[in-house]
N, CA, C, O and the ligand as a Tripos MOL2 file, in Angstrom:
@<TRIPOS>MOLECULE
protein
  269   267    68     0     0
PROTEIN
NO_CHARGES

@<TRIPOS>ATOM
      1 N          23.2830   28.8120    8.3170 N.3       1 MET1
      2 CA         22.8120   29.0330    6.9010 C.3       1 MET1
      3 C          22.3970   27.7790    6.0870 C.2       1 MET1
      4 O          23.0310   26.7250    6.1260 O.2       1 MET1
      5 N          21.4160   27.9560    5.4360 N.am      2 SER2
      6 CA         20.7900   26.6870    4.8980 C.3       2 SER2
      7 C          21.0550   26.9220    3.3340 C.2       2 SER2
      8 O          20.9580   28.0030    2.7540 O.2       2 SER2
      9 N          21.4160   25.6710    2.7610 N.am      3 ASN3
     10 CA         21.4970   25.8690    1.1840 C.3       3 ASN3
     11 C          20.6610   24.9350    0.7250 C.2       3 ASN3
     12 O          20.6120   23.7210    0.9250 O.2       3 ASN3
     13 N          19.7940   25.9040   -0.1330 N.am      4 PRO4
     14 CA         18.6840   24.9460   -0.6650 C.3       4 PRO4
     15 C          18.8630   24.1930   -1.9500 C.2       4 PRO4
     16 O          17.9950   23.5180   -2.5040 O.2       4 PRO4
     17 N          20.0450   24.3830   -2.3410 N.am      5 ASP5
     18 CA         20.5220   23.5660   -3.3840 C.3       5 ASP5
     19 C          21.2110   22.0950   -2.9460 C.2       5 ASP5
     20 O          21.2700   21.1570   -3.7410 O.2       5 ASP5
     21 N          21.5980   22.0420   -1.9100 N.am      6 GLN6
     22 CA         21.9690   20.9130   -0.9450 C.3       6 GLN6
     23 C          21.1610   20.4050    0.0810 C.2       6 GLN6
     24 O          21.0890   20.8960    1.2070 O.2       6 GLN6
     25 N          20.5090   19.3420   -0.3460 N.am      7 PRO7
     26 CA         19.5650   18.6720    0.6320 C.3       7 PRO7
     27 C          20.1370   18.2520    1.9050 C.2       7 PRO7
     28 O          21.2860   17.8910    1.6510 O.2       7 PRO7
     29 N          19.8570   18.0970    3.3740 N.am      8 SER8
     30 CA         20.2530   17.7230    4.4410 C.3       8 SER8
     31 C          20.5420   16.2730    4.4530 C.2       8 SER8
     32 O          20.2960   15.5760    3.4670 O.2       8 SER8
     33 N          21.0370   15.8140    5.5000 N.am      9 SER9
     34 CA         21.4540   14.4350    5.3030 C.3       9 SER9
     35 C          19.8990   13.6370    5.6250 C.2       9 SER9
     36 O          19.8420   12.4080    5.6170 O.2       9 SER9
     37 N          19.2490   14.0890    5.7740 N.am     10 ARG10
     38 CA         17.7960   13.5900    5.9770 C.3      10 ARG10
     39 C          17.3410   13.0590    4.8920 C.2      10 ARG10
     40 O          17.2810   13.7290    3.8610 O.2      10 ARG10
     41 N          16.8910   11.6020    4.9420 N.am     11 ARG11
     42 CA         16.4740   10.8920    3.7650 C.3      11 ARG11
     43 C          15.0750   11.6360    3.2170 C.2      11 ARG11
     44 O          14.0910   11.8900    3.9120 O.2      11 ARG11
     45 N          15.2330   11.9050    1.8660 N.am     12 MET12
     46 CA         14.1690   12.3670    1.2520 C.3      12 MET12
     47 C          13.5330   11.3100    0.0060 C.2      12 MET12
     48 O          14.1040   11.2020   -1.0800 O.2      12 MET12
     49 N          12.5200   10.7080    0.2800 N.am     13 ARG13
     50 CA         11.7820    9.8160   -0.5500 C.3      13 ARG13
     51 C          11.0200   10.6350   -1.6310 C.2      13 ARG13
     52 O          10.5370   11.7570   -1.4740 O.2      13 ARG13
     53 N          10.9950    9.6870   -3.0290 N.am     14 PRO14
     54 CA         10.0050   10.5260   -3.7190 C.3      14 PRO14
     55 C           8.6750   10.0290   -3.5150 C.2      14 PRO14
     56 O           8.3910    8.9060   -3.1000 O.2      14 PRO14
     57 N           7.6830   11.1720   -3.9170 N.am     15 CYS15
     58 CA          6.5580   10.7680   -3.6180 C.3      15 CYS15
     59 C           5.8960    9.3680   -4.4530 C.2      15 CYS15
     60 O           6.1400    9.0120   -5.6050 O.2      15 CYS15
     61 N           5.1480    8.8430   -3.6250 N.am     16 PRO16
     62 CA          4.8910    7.4240   -4.1400 C.3      16 PRO16
     63 C           3.6820    7.4740   -5.4210 C.2      16 PRO16
     64 O           3.4810    6.5690   -6.2300 O.2      16 PRO16
     65 N           2.9570    8.7990   -5.3450 N.am     17 THR17
     66 CA          1.9690    9.1230   -6.1890 C.3      17 THR17
     67 C           2.4080    9.5250   -7.5200 C.2      17 THR17
     68 O           1.9880    9.0460   -8.5740 O.2      17 THR17
     69 N           3.4060   10.5660   -7.3740 N.am     18 CYS18
     70 CA          3.8030   11.3240   -8.7910 C.3      18 CYS18
     71 C           5.0780   11.4620   -8.8430 C.2      18 CYS18
     72 O           5.5880   12.1910   -9.6940 O.2      18 CYS18
     73 N           5.8920   10.7080   -7.8350 N.am     19 SER19
     74 CA          7.4820   10.5850   -8.0500 C.3      19 SER19
     75 C           8.0030   11.9140   -7.6300 C.2      19 SER19
     76 O           9.2170   11.9950   -7.8190 O.2      19 SER19
     77 N           7.4470   13.0120   -7.1050 N.am     20 LYS20
     78 CA          8.1150   14.2290   -7.0490 C.3      20 LYS20
     79 C           8.8630   13.9090   -5.5710 C.2      20 LYS20
     80 O           8.6970   12.9030   -4.8820 O.2      20 LYS20
     81 N           9.7820   15.1260   -5.2730 N.am     21 LEU21
     82 CA         10.2690   15.0850   -3.8550 C.3      21 LEU21
     83 C           9.3080   15.3190   -2.8270 C.2      21 LEU21
     84 O           8.6200   16.3390   -2.8760 O.2      21 LEU21
     85 N           9.1670   14.4180   -1.8160 N.am     22 SER22
     86 CA          8.3430   14.5160   -0.6710 C.3      22 SER22
     87 C           8.7930   15.7750    0.1070 C.2      22 SER22
     88 O           9.8700   16.3680    0.0350 O.2      22 SER22
     89 N           7.6840   16.0430    0.8830 N.am     23 THR23
     90 CA          7.8250   17.4440    1.7930 C.3      23 THR23
     91 C           7.8620   16.5640    3.3230 C.2      23 THR23
     92 O           7.3860   15.4650    3.6070 O.2      23 THR23
     93 N           8.6010   17.5070    4.1120 N.am     24 GLU24
     94 CA          8.4070   16.9010    5.5060 C.3      24 GLU24
     95 C           7.1120   17.0260    6.0180 C.2      24 GLU24
     96 O           6.7430   16.1750    6.8270 O.2      24 GLU24
     97 N           6.4770   17.7810    5.7500 N.am     25 GLU25
     98 CA          4.9670   18.1880    6.1320 C.3      25 GLU25
     99 C           4.2030   17.0190    5.7990 C.2      25 GLU25
    100 O           3.6300   16.3900    6.6890 O.2      25 GLU25
    101 N           4.1330   16.6000    4.3420 N.am     26 ASN26
    102 CA          3.2310   15.5900    4.0560 C.3      26 ASN26
    103 C           4.1530   14.1810    3.8330 C.2      26 ASN26
    104 O           3.7590   13.2740    3.0990 O.2      26 ASN26
    105 N           5.0730   14.1440    4.3630 N.am     27 TYR27
    106 CA          5.9000   12.7750    4.3230 C.3      27 TYR27
    107 C           5.0450   11.5230    4.4500 C.2      27 TYR27
    108 O           4.2300   11.3080    5.3480 O.2      27 TYR27
    109 N           5.3760   10.6380    3.3140 N.am     28 PRO28
    110 CA          6.1950   10.5030    2.3790 C.3      28 PRO28
    111 C           5.6820   11.1250    1.0970 C.2      28 PRO28
    112 O           6.3500   10.9470    0.0790 O.2      28 PRO28
    113 N           4.5850   11.8260    1.0370 N.am     29 PHE29
    114 CA          3.8410   12.4290   -0.0180 C.3      29 PHE29
    115 C           4.4690   13.7950   -0.3590 C.2      29 PHE29
    116 O           5.0980   14.3910    0.5160 O.2      29 PHE29
    117 N           4.3400   14.2610   -1.4650 N.am     30 CYS30
    118 CA          4.7220   15.8260   -1.6840 C.3      30 CYS30
    119 C           3.6430   16.6390   -1.4370 C.2      30 CYS30
    120 O           3.7810   17.8580   -1.5410 O.2      30 CYS30
    121 N           2.4030   16.0670   -1.0690 N.am     31 SER31
    122 CA          1.1200   16.9490   -0.9090 C.3      31 SER31
    123 C           0.2570   16.0840   -0.3140 C.2      31 SER31
    124 O           0.4150   14.8660   -0.4000 O.2      31 SER31
    125 N          -0.8560   16.7100    0.4240 N.am     32 THR32
    126 CA         -2.1000   16.1760    0.8860 C.3      32 THR32
    127 C          -2.8530   15.4780   -0.1930 C.2      32 THR32
    128 O          -3.4300   14.3970   -0.0750 O.2      32 THR32
    129 N          -2.7800   16.2200   -1.2540 N.am     33 ARG33
    130 CA         -3.6750   15.5040   -2.3200 C.3      33 ARG33
    131 C          -2.9830   14.2980   -2.8640 C.2      33 ARG33
    132 O          -3.7190   13.4230   -3.3210 O.2      33 ARG33
    133 N          -1.7270   14.1070   -2.8930 N.am     34 CYS34
    134 CA         -1.2770   12.8520   -3.3730 C.3      34 CYS34
    135 C          -1.4610   11.8330   -2.2950 C.2      34 CYS34
    136 O          -1.7340   10.6500   -2.5020 O.2      34 CYS34
    137 N          -1.2720   12.4430   -1.0180 N.am     35 ALA35
    138 CA         -1.5910   11.3740    0.0060 C.3      35 ALA35
    139 C          -2.9520   10.8360   -0.1050 C.2      35 ALA35
    140 O          -3.0950    9.6140   -0.0770 O.2      35 ALA35
    141 N          -3.8930   11.5530   -0.2180 N.am     36 GLN36
    142 CA         -5.4240   11.0190   -0.3760 C.3      36 GLN36
    143 C          -5.5220   10.2410   -1.6790 C.2      36 GLN36
    144 O          -6.4260    9.4100   -1.7580 O.2      36 GLN36
    145 N          -4.5880   10.4340   -2.8540 N.am     37 VAL37
    146 CA         -4.7210    9.6040   -4.1060 C.3      37 VAL37
    147 C          -4.3610    8.2160   -3.7120 C.2      37 VAL37
    148 O          -4.9730    7.1920   -4.0160 O.2      37 VAL37
    149 N          -3.2310    8.3280   -2.9590 N.am     38 ASP38
    150 CA         -2.5660    6.8330   -2.7310 C.3      38 ASP38
    151 C          -3.4000    6.1690   -1.8110 C.2      38 ASP38
    152 O          -3.4500    4.9400   -1.8560 O.2      38 ASP38
    153 N          -4.0610    6.7920   -0.9840 N.am     39 LEU39
    154 CA         -5.0900    6.3260    0.0100 C.3      39 LEU39
    155 C          -6.3120    5.5840   -0.7420 C.2      39 LEU39
    156 O          -6.6480    4.4220   -0.5150 O.2      39 LEU39
    157 N          -6.9010    6.4250   -1.6450 N.am     40 HIS40
    158 CA         -8.0610    5.9330   -2.1270 C.3      40 HIS40
    159 C          -7.6480    4.8890   -3.1240 C.2      40 HIS40
    160 O          -8.4420    4.0040   -3.4430 O.2      40 HIS40
    161 N          -6.4490    4.9540   -3.6240 N.am     41 ARG41
    162 CA         -6.0260    3.5910   -4.6480 C.3      41 ARG41
    163 C          -5.7390    2.4940   -3.5950 C.2      41 ARG41
    164 O          -5.9510    1.3260   -3.9230 O.2      41 ARG41
    165 N          -5.2830    2.7700   -2.3780 N.am     42 TRP42
    166 CA         -4.8970    1.5050   -1.8090 C.3      42 TRP42
    167 C          -6.3840    0.8850   -1.2150 C.2      42 TRP42
    168 O          -6.5350   -0.3340   -1.1270 O.2      42 TRP42
    169 N          -7.2390    1.6400   -0.9020 N.am     43 LEU43
    170 CA         -8.5010    1.2110   -0.5620 C.3      43 LEU43
    171 C          -9.0570    0.4020   -1.6500 C.2      43 LEU43
    172 O          -9.4350   -0.7420   -1.3990 O.2      43 LEU43
    173 N          -9.1540    0.9370   -2.9650 N.am     44 SER44
    174 CA         -9.7410    0.2910   -4.0300 C.3      44 SER44
    175 C          -8.8520   -1.0120   -4.3180 C.2      44 SER44
    176 O          -9.4290   -2.0080   -4.7560 O.2      44 SER44
    177 N          -7.8820   -1.0350   -4.1580 N.am     45 GLU45
    178 CA         -7.0180   -2.3340   -4.3270 C.3      45 GLU45
    179 C          -7.5490   -3.3730   -3.1250 C.2      45 GLU45
    180 O          -7.6820   -4.5800   -3.3260 O.2      45 GLU45
    181 N          -7.7740   -2.8550   -2.1090 N.am     46 GLY46
    182 CA         -8.2860   -3.5880   -0.9310 C.3      46 GLY46
    183 C          -9.5620   -4.1330   -1.2970 C.2      46 GLY46
    184 O          -9.8220   -5.2860   -0.9540 O.2      46 GLY46
    185 N         -10.3300   -3.5050   -1.9010 N.am     47 TYR47
    186 CA        -11.6790   -4.3310   -2.2170 C.3      47 TYR47
    187 C         -11.5380   -5.3780   -3.3060 C.2      47 TYR47
    188 O         -12.2980   -6.3370   -3.4440 O.2      47 TYR47
    189 N         -10.4020   -5.0730   -4.1290 N.am     48 SER48
    190 CA        -10.3720   -5.9850   -5.3100 C.3      48 SER48
    191 C          -9.6690   -7.2790   -5.0130 C.2      48 SER48
    192 O          -9.4080   -8.1250   -5.8680 O.2      48 SER48
    193 N          -9.3710   -7.3700   -3.6750 N.am     49 ILE49
    194 CA         -8.5280   -8.6610   -3.2150 C.3      49 ILE49
    195 C          -9.5490  -10.0310   -3.6850 C.2      49 ILE49
    196 O         -10.6970  -10.0790   -3.2430 O.2      49 ILE49
    197 N          -9.1500  -10.8640   -4.3910 N.am     50 PRO50
    198 CA         -9.9140  -11.8290   -4.6670 C.3      50 PRO50
    199 C         -10.3500  -12.8950   -3.3850 C.2      50 PRO50
    200 O          -9.4260  -13.1850   -2.6250 O.2      50 PRO50
    201 N         -11.4610  -13.3910   -3.1500 N.am     51 VAL51
    202 CA        -11.8050  -14.1900   -2.1730 C.3      51 VAL51
    203 C         -11.5240  -15.5160   -2.2620 C.2      51 VAL51
    204 O         -11.7850  -16.1120   -3.3070 O.2      51 VAL51
    205 N         -10.9750  -16.1420   -1.2230 N.am     52 VAL52
    206 CA        -10.5840  -17.4820   -1.5160 C.3      52 VAL52
    207 C         -11.6790  -18.3800   -1.2290 C.2      52 VAL52
    208 O         -12.2500  -18.4310   -0.1400 O.2      52 VAL52
    209 N         -11.9380  -19.0460   -2.1830 N.am     53 GLU53
    210 CA        -13.2130  -19.8180   -2.0820 C.3      53 GLU53
    211 C         -12.9580  -21.2080   -1.5010 C.2      53 GLU53
    212 O         -12.1010  -21.9310   -2.0080 O.2      53 GLU53
    213 N         -13.6680  -21.5900   -0.4710 N.am     54 THR54
    214 CA        -13.7240  -22.9870    0.3510 C.3      54 THR54
    215 C         -13.7890  -24.1730   -0.8160 C.2      54 THR54
    216 O         -14.4550  -24.0690   -1.8460 O.2      54 THR54
    217 N         -13.1030  -25.1340   -0.5150 N.am     55 ASP55
    218 CA        -13.4160  -26.3240   -1.4810 C.3      55 ASP55
    219 C         -14.5880  -27.2180   -0.8390 C.2      55 ASP55
    220 O         -14.3770  -27.9500    0.1280 O.2      55 ASP55
    221 N         -15.8690  -27.0920   -1.4730 N.am     56 GLU56
    222 CA        -16.7970  -27.5850   -0.7010 C.3      56 GLU56
    223 C         -16.8730  -29.2150   -1.0460 C.2      56 GLU56
    224 O         -17.7350  -29.9490   -0.5620 O.2      56 GLU56
    225 N         -15.8120  -29.6710   -1.9790 N.am     57 SER57
    226 CA        -15.9070  -31.0700   -2.4240 C.3      57 SER57
    227 C         -15.1340  -31.9890   -1.3960 C.2      57 SER57
    228 O         -15.0670  -33.2170   -1.4590 O.2      57 SER57
    229 N         -14.4650  -31.0350   -0.2750 N.am     58 GLU58
    230 CA        -13.8670  -31.9250    0.6640 C.3      58 GLU58
    231 C         -14.7730  -31.9440    1.9630 C.2      58 GLU58
    232 O         -15.0350  -30.9920    2.6980 O.2      58 GLU58
    233 N         -15.2320  -33.4090    2.0770 N.am     59 ASP59
    234 CA        -16.0120  -33.9470    3.0460 C.3      59 ASP59
    235 C         -15.3940  -34.5080    4.3040 C.2      59 ASP59
    236 O         -14.8250  -35.5950    4.2070 O.2      59 ASP59
    237 N         -15.4320  -33.9600    5.3540 N.am     60 PRO60
    238 CA        -14.6860  -34.5400    6.4100 C.3      60 PRO60
    239 C         -15.2410  -35.8320    6.6630 C.2      60 PRO60
    240 O         -14.4170  -36.6930    6.9750 O.2      60 PRO60
    241 N         -16.4200  -36.1680    6.6050 N.am     61 ASP61
    242 CA        -17.1570  -37.5700    6.8060 C.3      61 ASP61
    243 C         -16.4280  -38.7080    5.9300 C.2      61 ASP61
    244 O         -16.2510  -39.8540    6.3420 O.2      61 ASP61
    245 N         -16.0710  -38.2870    4.8020 N.am     62 LEU62
    246 CA        -15.5530  -39.3240    3.8840 C.3      62 LEU62
    247 C         -14.1930  -39.9490    4.3560 C.2      62 LEU62
    248 O         -13.9040  -41.0550    3.9010 O.2      62 LEU62
    249 N         -13.3920  -39.3760    5.1730 N.am     63 ASP63
    250 CA        -12.4480  -39.9500    5.8260 C.3      63 ASP63
    251 C         -12.6280  -41.1370    6.6840 C.2      63 ASP63
    252 O         -11.8840  -42.1160    6.7450 O.2      63 ASP63
    253 N         -13.7750  -40.9040    7.3730 N.am     64 GLU64
    254 CA        -13.9290  -42.0000    8.2910 C.3      64 GLU64
    255 C         -14.2190  -43.4590    7.4720 C.2      64 GLU64
    256 O         -13.9670  -44.5320    8.0200 O.2      64 GLU64
    257 N         -14.7590  -43.3800    6.1430 N.am     65 PHE65
    258 CA        -15.0220  -44.3960    5.3140 C.3      65 PHE65
    259 C         -13.8150  -45.1110    4.7370 C.2      65 PHE65
    260 O         -13.7480  -46.3100    4.4690 O.2      65 PHE65
    261 N         -12.8570  -44.1780    4.5840 N.am     66 ARG66
    262 CA        -11.5810  -44.6800    4.0300 C.3      66 ARG66
    263 C         -10.7430  -45.5040    4.7950 C.2      66 ARG66
    264 O          -9.7610  -46.0210    4.2620 O.2      66 ARG66
    265 N         -11.0360  -45.7120    6.1130 N.am     67 ASP67
    266 CA        -10.2400  -46.3970    7.2980 C.3      67 ASP67
    267 C         -10.4090  -47.9520    6.7960 C.2      67 ASP67
    268 O          -9.9190  -48.8700    7.4540 O.2      67 ASP67
    269 ZN          3.0990   13.6300   -5.2510 Zn       68 ZN68
@<TRIPOS>BOND
     1     1     2 1
     2     2     3 1
     3     3     4 2
     4     3     5 am
     5     5     6 1
     6     6     7 1
     7     7     8 2
     8     7     9 am
     9     9    10 1
    10    10    11 1
    11    11    12 2
    12    11    13 am
    13    13    14 1
    14    14    15 1
    15    15    16 2
    16    15    17 am
    17    17    18 1
    18    18    19 1
    19    19    20 2
    20    19    21 am
    21    21    22 1
    22    22    23 1
    23    23    24 2
    24    23    25 am
    25    25    26 1
    26    26    27 1
    27    27    28 2
    28    27    29 am
    29    29    30 1
    30    30    31 1
    31    31    32 2
    32    31    33 am
    33    33    34 1
    34    34    35 1
    35    35    36 2
    36    35    37 am
    37    37    38 1
    38    38    39 1
    39    39    40 2
    40    39    41 am
    41    41    42 1
    42    42    43 1
    43    43    44 2
    44    43    45 am
    45    45    46 1
    46    46    47 1
    47    47    48 2
    48    47    49 am
    49    49    50 1
    50    50    51 1
    51    51    52 2
    52    51    53 am
    53    53    54 1
    54    54    55 1
    55    55    56 2
    56    55    57 am
    57    57    58 1
    58    58    59 1
    59    59    60 2
    60    59    61 am
    61    61    62 1
    62    62    63 1
    63    63    64 2
    64    63    65 am
    65    65    66 1
    66    66    67 1
    67    67    68 2
    68    67    69 am
    69    69    70 1
    70    70    71 1
    71    71    72 2
    72    71    73 am
    73    73    74 1
    74    74    75 1
    75    75    76 2
    76    75    77 am
    77    77    78 1
    78    78    79 1
    79    79    80 2
    80    79    81 am
    81    81    82 1
    82    82    83 1
    83    83    84 2
    84    83    85 am
    85    85    86 1
    86    86    87 1
    87    87    88 2
    88    87    89 am
    89    89    90 1
    90    90    91 1
    91    91    92 2
    92    91    93 am
    93    93    94 1
    94    94    95 1
    95    95    96 2
    96    95    97 am
    97    97    98 1
    98    98    99 1
    99    99   100 2
   100    99   101 am
   101   101   102 1
   102   102   103 1
   103   103   104 2
   104   103   105 am
   105   105   106 1
   106   106   107 1
   107   107   108 2
   108   107   109 am
   109   109   110 1
   110   110   111 1
   111   111   112 2
   112   111   113 am
   113   113   114 1
   114   114   115 1
   115   115   116 2
   116   115   117 am
   117   117   118 1
   118   118   119 1
   119   119   120 2
   120   119   121 am
   121   121   122 1
   122   122   123 1
   123   123   124 2
   124   123   125 am
   125   125   126 1
   126   126   127 1
   127   127   128 2
   128   127   129 am
   129   129   130 1
   130   130   131 1
   131   131   132 2
   132   131   133 am
   133   133   134 1
   134   134   135 1
   135   135   136 2
   136   135   137 am
   137   137   138 1
   138   138   139 1
   139   139   140 2
   140   139   141 am
   141   141   142 1
   142   142   143 1
   143   143   144 2
   144   143   145 am
   145   145   146 1
   146   146   147 1
   147   147   148 2
   148   147   149 am
   149   149   150 1
   150   150   151 1
   151   151   152 2
   152   151   153 am
   153   153   154 1
   154   154   155 1
   155   155   156 2
   156   155   157 am
   157   157   158 1
   158   158   159 1
   159   159   160 2
   160   159   161 am
   161   161   162 1
   162   162   163 1
   163   163   164 2
   164   163   165 am
   165   165   166 1
   166   166   167 1
   167   167   168 2
   168   167   169 am
   169   169   170 1
   170   170   171 1
   171   171   172 2
   172   171   173 am
   173   173   174 1
   174   174   175 1
   175   175   176 2
   176   175   177 am
   177   177   178 1
   178   178   179 1
   179   179   180 2
   180   179   181 am
   181   181   182 1
   182   182   183 1
   183   183   184 2
   184   183   185 am
   185   185   186 1
   186   186   187 1
   187   187   188 2
   188   187   189 am
   189   189   190 1
   190   190   191 1
   191   191   192 2
   192   191   193 am
   193   193   194 1
   194   194   195 1
   195   195   196 2
   196   195   197 am
   197   197   198 1
   198   198   199 1
   199   199   200 2
   200   199   201 am
   201   201   202 1
   202   202   203 1
   203   203   204 2
   204   203   205 am
   205   205   206 1
   206   206   207 1
   207   207   208 2
   208   207   209 am
   209   209   210 1
   210   210   211 1
   211   211   212 2
   212   211   213 am
   213   213   214 1
   214   214   215 1
   215   215   216 2
   216   215   217 am
   217   217   218 1
   218   218   219 1
   219   219   220 2
   220   219   221 am
   221   221   222 1
   222   222   223 1
   223   223   224 2
   224   223   225 am
   225   225   226 1
   226   226   227 1
   227   227   228 2
   228   227   229 am
   229   229   230 1
   230   230   231 1
   231   231   232 2
   232   231   233 am
   233   233   234 1
   234   234   235 1
   235   235   236 2
   236   235   237 am
   237   237   238 1
   238   238   239 1
   239   239   240 2
   240   239   241 am
   241   241   242 1
   242   242   243 1
   243   243   244 2
   244   243   245 am
   245   245   246 1
   246   246   247 1
   247   247   248 2
   248   247   249 am
   249   249   250 1
   250   250   251 1
   251   251   252 2
   252   251   253 am
   253   253   254 1
   254   254   255 1
   255   255   256 2
   256   255   257 am
   257   257   258 1
   258   258   259 1
   259   259   260 2
   260   259   261 am
   261   261   262 1
   262   262   263 1
   263   263   264 2
   264   263   265 am
   265   265   266 1
   266   266   267 1
   267   267   268 2
@<TRIPOS>SUBSTRUCTURE
     1 MET1         2 RESIDUE 1 A MET
     2 SER2         6 RESIDUE 1 A SER
     3 ASN3        10 RESIDUE 1 A ASN
     4 PRO4        14 RESIDUE 1 A PRO
     5 ASP5        18 RESIDUE 1 A ASP
     6 GLN6        22 RESIDUE 1 A GLN
     7 PRO7        26 RESIDUE 1 A PRO
     8 SER8        30 RESIDUE 1 A SER
     9 SER9        34 RESIDUE 1 A SER
    10 ARG10       38 RESIDUE 1 A ARG
    11 ARG11       42 RESIDUE 1 A ARG
    12 MET12       46 RESIDUE 1 A MET
    13 ARG13       50 RESIDUE 1 A ARG
    14 PRO14       54 RESIDUE 1 A PRO
    15 CYS15       58 RESIDUE 1 A CYS
    16 PRO16       62 RESIDUE 1 A PRO
    17 THR17       66 RESIDUE 1 A THR
    18 CYS18       70 RESIDUE 1 A CYS
    19 SER19       74 RESIDUE 1 A SER
    20 LYS20       78 RESIDUE 1 A LYS
    21 LEU21       82 RESIDUE 1 A LEU
    22 SER22       86 RESIDUE 1 A SER
    23 THR23       90 RESIDUE 1 A THR
    24 GLU24       94 RESIDUE 1 A GLU
    25 GLU25       98 RESIDUE 1 A GLU
    26 ASN26      102 RESIDUE 1 A ASN
    27 TYR27      106 RESIDUE 1 A TYR
    28 PRO28      110 RESIDUE 1 A PRO
    29 PHE29      114 RESIDUE 1 A PHE
    30 CYS30      118 RESIDUE 1 A CYS
    31 SER31      122 RESIDUE 1 A SER
    32 THR32      126 RESIDUE 1 A THR
    33 ARG33      130 RESIDUE 1 A ARG
    34 CYS34      134 RESIDUE 1 A CYS
    35 ALA35      138 RESIDUE 1 A ALA
    36 GLN36      142 RESIDUE 1 A GLN
    37 VAL37      146 RESIDUE 1 A VAL
    38 ASP38      150 RESIDUE 1 A ASP
    39 LEU39      154 RESIDUE 1 A LEU
    40 HIS40      158 RESIDUE 1 A HIS
    41 ARG41      162 RESIDUE 1 A ARG
    42 TRP42      166 RESIDUE 1 A TRP
    43 LEU43      170 RESIDUE 1 A LEU
    44 SER44      174 RESIDUE 1 A SER
    45 GLU45      178 RESIDUE 1 A GLU
    46 GLY46      182 RESIDUE 1 A GLY
    47 TYR47      186 RESIDUE 1 A TYR
    48 SER48      190 RESIDUE 1 A SER
    49 ILE49      194 RESIDUE 1 A ILE
    50 PRO50      198 RESIDUE 1 A PRO
    51 VAL51      202 RESIDUE 1 A VAL
    52 VAL52      206 RESIDUE 1 A VAL
    53 GLU53      210 RESIDUE 1 A GLU
    54 THR54      214 RESIDUE 1 A THR
    55 ASP55      218 RESIDUE 1 A ASP
    56 GLU56      222 RESIDUE 1 A GLU
    57 SER57      226 RESIDUE 1 A SER
    58 GLU58      230 RESIDUE 1 A GLU
    59 ASP59      234 RESIDUE 1 A ASP
    60 PRO60      238 RESIDUE 1 A PRO
    61 ASP61      242 RESIDUE 1 A ASP
    62 LEU62      246 RESIDUE 1 A LEU
    63 ASP63      250 RESIDUE 1 A ASP
    64 GLU64      254 RESIDUE 1 A GLU
    65 PHE65      258 RESIDUE 1 A PHE
    66 ARG66      262 RESIDUE 1 A ARG
    67 ASP67      266 RESIDUE 1 A ASP
    68 ZN68       269 GROUP 0 **** ****
């Protein structure tokens, strides 16, 4: 007999997108829609990562003259 008011010992995390209770089918999201929303957000953030610029002022040949 399962009691709907009392969740099992299984860990249930809130949906990262809308903070609703996640479902076992779409874990850790509450629905496939939220999963896609989170995925889209993740991809968008991935493209916005700042590119590390190389320091062009660093000249390896300069070290030889410093000797
Ligand atoms: Zn959700």
